[in-house]
N, C-alpha and C positions, 0 to 999 in steps of 0.2 A: 398879625389884623390889626392895625388903629380902632379904636371906640367908635370911629365915626363908617368903617367898613361894616362894624359888624352891628348896627342897628338898621342900615341899608342893605344887607342881605340877610337880617336876621332870622326868617324863616326858611333860606336855606342850609345857613349854618346850626340850626334848631333837628332839622332832618336829617344833615351831616352825622351830627353829635348823635341824633339817636340811633344812628347805624354803626358806630362804635369812631369816628371822628374826632379828633382833641383838638383846639385851639387856644390859642392866649394873647388876650387883647389886650392890646398899651392902650396908655394916655401919656401924651409928650415924651414915646417914645420911653419908657416905662410899660412893665409888664405889671398887670391890676388884676384880672381875672384869666383864671381858665375852667374855661367851659370840656365838660366830658361826661359820658356816658354814667348814672347813677349807680353805685355799687347796688348788688342785688339788695333786697331785703336779707337777713339770717333765718334760716329756719330755729324750729323748736332747738333742733339737736346741737346746733351749732352755737345756739346761745347755753342751754346747757355745761355745753363744756366748756364754754368762754367760764362761765361763772364758776364751775369745780374749781380752774385753774385760777381762778383768783379766789376762792377760800382757801387754796391749798398758799398764793402766795400769805394772805392776810394770820393766817396758820405759822406760817414761821416765822412770824415778826413776834419781837420780845414781845413781853407782855407786863405790865401793869398794876399795882396795886386796885383797886380804887379808891377814890377821893381828889379830894383838890391837885393841882399840878403847883408843883414847885417848882422853885429857881432851878436847884437841885438837879429834877429829870431834865433840866435841859441842857445836861451836863453828862447825860447818863449816856 
């Protein structure tokens, strides 16, 4: 759908997207914008689970002694 068409029919497109439709809007024949329903906000449990995974991944990274970063640190 072109930007001109999207502008002209924005209210209808907005309603369609709210019901689950997806659109790609083009400008000069190139895709520029994707309109799709927003993701549901994460629940507290989802966030906590993602934070646990992140903490595990960060904990698995090699440690480094505190202090200034040296040139050799870049080659470790």
